[in-house]
C-alpha positions in Angstrom: 34.6 8.5 15.4 33.8 11.5 13.3 30.3 11.8 12.0 29.1 12.5 8.4 32.1 10.8 6.9 31.8 7.8 4.6 34.4 5.3 5.8 33.8 2.7 3.2 31.6 2.6 0.1 30.6 -0.9 -1.1 29.5 -1.5 -4.7 27.9 -4.4 -6.4 24.1 -4.0 -6.8 22.7 -2.4 -9.9 19.5 -1.2 -8.3 18.1 -0.2 -4.8 19.3 -2.2 -1.8 16.2 -3.4 0.1 17.7 -5.3 3.0 21.1 -5.7 4.8 22.4 -8.0 7.4 25.7 -7.7 9.3 27.2 -10.7 10.9 30.7 -10.9 12.3 32.9 -9.3 9.5 30.4 -9.8 6.8 27.7 -7.7 5.1 25.0 -9.5 3.2 22.5 -7.5 1.1 19.5 -8.0 -1.1 18.2 -5.7 -3.8 15.5 -4.9 -6.4 18.1 -6.2 -8.9 17.0 -9.6 -7.6 20.5 -10.5 -6.3 22.0 -11.5 -3.0 25.5 -10.2 -2.4 28.2 -11.0 0.2 31.1 -8.8 1.3 33.9 -9.2 3.8 34.3 -5.8 5.4 37.9 -6.3 6.3 38.9 -6.4 2.6 39.2 -2.9 1.2 38.0 -2.0 -2.2 36.4 -5.3 -2.7 33.2 -5.5 -4.8 30.3 -7.3 -3.2 30.3 -10.8 -4.6 27.0 -12.2 -6.1 25.9 -15.3 -4.3 22.8 -15.9 -6.4 19.6 -14.6 -7.8 15.9 -14.7 -7.3 13.3 -14.2 -9.9 11.9 -11.2 -8.0 13.1 -8.4 -5.6 14.9 -9.7 -2.5 12.9 -8.4 0.4 14.5 -9.9 3.5 17.8 -11.4 4.4 19.4 -13.0 7.5 22.7 -14.7 8.2 23.2 -17.4 10.8 25.8 -20.1 11.3 27.6 -19.5 8.0 24.3 -19.7 6.1 22.5 -16.9 4.4 18.7 -16.9 4.1 16.9 -14.7 1.6 13.2 -14.1 1.0 11.8 -12.7 -2.2 8.9 -11.3 -4.2 9.3 -14.5 -6.3 7.6 -16.4 -3.4 10.7 -18.4 -2.4 13.3 -18.6 0.3 16.8 -19.5 -0.7 19.5 -20.8 1.5 23.2 -20.1 0.6 26.3 -21.6 2.1 28.9 -18.9 3.0 31.9 -21.1 2.4 31.0 -22.4 -1.0 29.0 -19.3 -1.8 26.3 -21.4 -3.5 22.6 -21.9 -3.1 22.0 -25.1 -1.2 18.2 -25.1 -1.0 15.1 -23.4 -2.2 11.9 -23.4 -0.1 8.6 -23.0 -1.8 5.0 -22.8 -0.5 3.8 -19.2 -0.4 1.4 -17.9 -3.0 2.5 -14.3 -2.7 5.7 -12.3 -2.2 7.6 -13.0 1.1 8.0 -9.7 3.0 10.0 -10.9 6.0 11.9 -13.9 7.3 13.2 -14.5 10.8 15.1 -17.5 12.2 15.0 -18.7 15.8 17.6 -20.5 18.0 16.3 -23.9 16.8 17.0 -22.9 13.2 13.3 -22.6 12.4 12.5 -20.1 9.7 9.3 -18.0 10.0 8.2 -16.3 6.8 5.5 -13.6 6.4 3.8 -13.1 3.1 1.3 -11.1 1.0 -0.7 -14.4 0.8 -1.8 -13.5 4.4 0.0 -16.5 6.0 3.1 -17.1 8.1 4.9 -20.4 7.4 7.3 -22.2 9.6 10.2 -24.1 7.9 12.5 -26.7 9.6 16.0 -26.1 8.2 17.2 -29.3 9.8 14.8 -31.4 7.6 15.3 -32.3 4.0 11.6 -31.5 3.3 11.1 -28.3 1.4 7.5 -27.7 2.4 6.6 -25.7 5.5 6.0 -27.7 8.7 3.1 -25.5 9.8 1.1 -22.7 8.3 -0.3 -19.9 10.5 -3.5 -18.5 8.9 -5.6 -15.7 10.5 -4.6 -12.4 9.1 -7.1 -10.9 6.6 -4.5 -8.9 4.6 -0.7 -9.2 3.9 1.6 -10.0 6.8 4.2 -7.3 6.9 6.5 -8.3 9.8 7.2 -11.0 12.3 9.4 -11.6 15.3 10.2 -14.7 17.4 9.3 -14.1 21.0 10.7 -17.5 22.2 11.6 -20.8 20.6 7.9 -21.6 20.2 6.1 -18.2 20.1 5.9 -15.7 17.2 4.3 -12.3 16.9 3.1 -10.9 13.6 1.6 -7.6 12.3 -0.3 -7.0 9.2 -1.9 -4.6 6.8 -5.2 -5.7 8.4 -4.3 -3.5 11.4 -3.9 -6.4 13.7 -1.1 -7.9 15.8 -1.2 -11.6 16.5 0.7 -14.0 18.8 1.2 -17.6 17.6 2.3 -20.7 19.5 4.1 -23.3 17.4 3.0 -26.1 19.8 -0.8 -25.2 19.6 -1.3 -25.2 15.8 -2.4 -23.0 13.1 -4.6 -20.5 14.9 -3.4 -17.5 16.8 -3.3 -17.6 20.6 -3.9 -13.9 21.1 -5.2 -11.3 18.6 -5.2 -7.6 18.9 -7.6 -6.4 16.2 -7.5 -2.8 15.0 -4.4 -2.2 17.1 -3.8 0.8 14.8 -5.9 3.0 12.6 -3.9 1.9 9.5 -1.7 -1.0 8.4 1.1 -2.0 10.7 4.4 -2.3 8.9 6.9 -3.0 11.7 7.2 -4.4 15.2 10.0 -5.3 17.6 10.4 -7.7 20.5 12.8 -7.0 23.4 14.2 -10.5 23.7 17.9 -11.2 23.7 17.4 -14.9 23.4 15.9 -14.7 19.9 
């Protein structure tokens, strides 16, 4: 493999790409042009196909089990079916832009928002409201990671890191206040199960 050489150049978005997910032979992307696009990397010279649109910038995207999940500044999560390439569900509940979404092995969606909350959504249910709301951060929640099927870790612009247990309820189990001198934008968990 030679470095500094572009092997493929994919086109489709009209504005900045904000998030990308690669799953099997597919690339899924979201953009400030408010669209979600889907591309089979085995097909050469193919333009990324538009799956759908949000009413705001697409800020986070994930693909699992032939479904694409996108979170947006329009305060919604949309679920697209890869085969039909259509939106099959829209989840609403946040009062601010959704910065991040993560899905665990039980197909629970966790979403982090500027509204200072984390919401858990059950994708197996037909209910479009969150099953639980984690409330405790005092500024926007910037990132989240599943630690296990029932535990989630979050970071925030309030300089804190919090650990939540889905079985306990809406308050954090552990809080690390002022973990940094400024807002925390990212975190990672070394967990191959999630």
